[in-house]
C-alpha positions as CSV (number, residue, x, y, z in Angstrom):
1,M,-21.7,-8.8,9.9
2,K,-18.1,-8.3,11.0
3,I,-15.5,-10.9,10.1
4,M,-11.8,-10.8,11.3
5,F,-9.1,-13.0,10.0
6,V,-6.4,-13.9,12.5
7,C,-2.8,-15.2,12.2
8,L,0.4,-14.8,14.2
9,G,1.8,-11.5,13.0
10,N,-0.8,-10.1,10.7
11,I,1.6,-9.6,7.8
12,C,1.1,-12.6,5.5
13,R,-1.9,-14.9,5.9
14,S,-4.6,-12.9,7.6
15,P,-4.1,-9.7,5.5
16,T,-4.2,-11.9,2.4
17,A,-7.5,-13.4,3.5
18,H,-8.8,-10.0,4.4
19,A,-8.0,-8.6,0.9
20,I,-9.5,-11.6,-0.8
21,A,-12.7,-11.5,1.2
22,Q,-13.1,-7.8,0.8
23,K,-12.8,-7.9,-3.0
24,R,-15.0,-11.0,-3.4
25,A,-17.7,-9.6,-1.2
26,I,-17.8,-6.4,-3.3
27,E,-18.0,-8.5,-6.5
28,Q,-20.8,-10.6,-5.0
29,G,-22.7,-7.6,-3.5
30,L,-22.2,-8.7,0.1
31,T,-22.1,-5.2,1.3
32,Y,-23.5,-6.2,4.8
33,I,-20.1,-7.8,5.7
34,T,-17.1,-5.9,6.8
35,F,-13.6,-7.4,7.1
36,S,-10.5,-6.8,9.2
37,S,-7.5,-8.8,10.2
38,S,-5.2,-9.0,13.2
39,G,-2.4,-11.1,14.8
40,T,-2.2,-12.9,18.1
41,S,1.2,-11.2,18.6
42,G,2.2,-7.6,18.5
43,Y,5.4,-8.2,16.5
44,H,4.4,-6.1,13.5
45,V,1.8,-3.7,14.7
46,G,1.6,-0.7,12.4
47,E,3.6,-2.3,9.6
48,H,2.3,-3.0,6.2
49,P,2.0,-6.7,5.0
50,D,5.1,-8.5,3.9
51,E,6.2,-7.3,0.5
52,R,5.9,-10.8,-0.9
53,A,2.3,-11.0,0.3
54,I,1.6,-7.6,-1.3
55,T,3.3,-8.7,-4.6
56,H,1.6,-12.0,-4.9
57,G,-1.8,-10.6,-3.9
58,A,-1.5,-7.9,-6.6
59,Q,-0.6,-10.6,-9.1
60,H,-4.0,-12.2,-8.3
61,G,-5.9,-8.9,-8.3
62,Y,-5.9,-8.3,-4.5
63,D,-4.7,-5.0,-2.9
64,L,-3.0,-5.6,0.4
65,S,-0.9,-2.4,0.3
66,R,-3.3,-0.3,2.3
67,L,-3.6,-2.7,5.2
68,T,-1.6,-2.4,8.4
69,A,-0.9,-5.0,11.1
70,Q,-2.8,-4.8,14.4
71,R,-3.0,-7.1,17.3
72,L,-6.1,-9.0,18.4
73,T,-7.7,-7.2,21.4
74,Q,-10.2,-8.1,24.0
75,D,-12.7,-5.7,22.3
76,D,-12.5,-7.8,19.1
77,F,-14.3,-10.7,20.9
78,Y,-17.3,-8.4,21.3
79,E,-17.1,-6.1,18.2
80,Q,-16.6,-8.9,15.7
81,D,-19.2,-11.6,14.8
82,L,-16.7,-14.2,13.5
83,L,-13.0,-14.6,14.2
84,L,-11.4,-16.9,11.6
85,T,-7.9,-18.3,12.4
86,M,-5.3,-19.4,9.9
87,D,-3.9,-22.5,11.7
88,E,-4.4,-24.6,14.8
89,Q,-1.9,-22.6,16.9
90,N,-3.7,-19.4,16.1
91,Y,-7.0,-21.1,17.0
92,Q,-5.7,-22.3,20.3
93,D,-4.2,-18.8,21.1
94,V,-7.5,-17.1,20.3
95,L,-9.4,-19.5,22.4
96,A,-7.0,-18.8,25.3
97,M,-7.5,-15.1,24.9
98,Q,-11.3,-15.4,24.7
99,P,-13.3,-13.8,27.6
100,S,-15.9,-16.1,29.1
101,D,-18.7,-13.8,27.9
102,A,-17.4,-13.1,24.4
103,T,-20.0,-12.9,21.7
104,A,-17.8,-13.6,18.6
105,S,-17.7,-17.1,17.2
106,I,-14.3,-18.5,16.6
107,K,-13.5,-20.9,13.8
108,R,-10.6,-21.9,11.6
109,L,-10.9,-20.4,8.1
110,L,-10.2,-23.8,6.5
111,D,-13.2,-25.3,8.4
112,Y,-15.0,-23.9,5.3
113,H,-12.6,-25.4,2.8
114,P,-14.5,-28.2,1.0
115,D,-11.3,-30.5,0.9
116,P,-10.7,-31.8,4.5
117,K,-7.0,-32.4,3.7
118,F,-6.6,-28.6,4.0
119,A,-6.7,-28.1,7.7
120,Q,-4.3,-25.2,8.2
121,V,-3.2,-22.2,6.1
122,P,0.6,-22.7,6.2
123,D,2.7,-19.7,7.1
124,P,4.6,-18.7,3.9
125,Y,7.0,-16.3,5.7
126,Y,10.0,-18.6,5.5
127,G,9.2,-20.2,2.2
128,G,9.3,-19.2,-1.4
129,Q,6.8,-17.9,-4.0
130,A,4.8,-21.1,-4.1
131,G,3.9,-20.7,-0.4
132,F,2.3,-17.3,-1.0
133,D,0.4,-18.6,-4.1
134,A,-0.8,-21.6,-2.1
135,V,-2.1,-19.3,0.7
136,I,-4.1,-17.3,-1.9
137,A,-5.6,-20.4,-3.5
138,M,-6.6,-21.9,-0.1
139,C,-8.1,-18.6,1.1
140,E,-10.0,-18.1,-2.1
141,T,-11.6,-21.5,-1.9
142,A,-12.5,-21.3,1.8
143,I,-13.8,-17.7,1.5
144,D,-16.0,-18.7,-1.5
145,A,-17.4,-21.6,0.6
146,L,-17.9,-19.3,3.6
147,F,-19.9,-16.8,1.4
148,S,-21.9,-19.6,0.0
149,E,-22.8,-20.8,3.5
150,L,-23.7,-17.2,4.6
151,G,-25.9,-16.9,1.6
152,K,-27.9,-19.9,2.8
153,K,-28.7,-18.2,6.1
């Protein structure tokens, strides 16, 4: 199974989710899942994640330092099994890019979060430390729930 996390620039939220999922999948022995991340824009292609995302991820045990930003491509709609967006705008942008014969499923990451009050992973780019920590907490909870659901199939 191939899962891709998608946000706008692929430097904060989606690489954070990518690193969390990768580490937790290894810990849980879910070796049949591979992960990647991308952005709906090409603003940061080839760049490493935001330094704050790298720092906060490391403080929680996640390594984002080796990831580089890429842009969502048409091929991703066929090569991935599941595209998980970080917010409603990302979701709508991905749907607008989706080819009519695409095989990937498209969902919001927080569709898996057990608390319905969490509908969107907020972009921490213009915020402070608390925003990056909140992103990590939301992603951890949603990814754990996703893995639990995948384990039932």
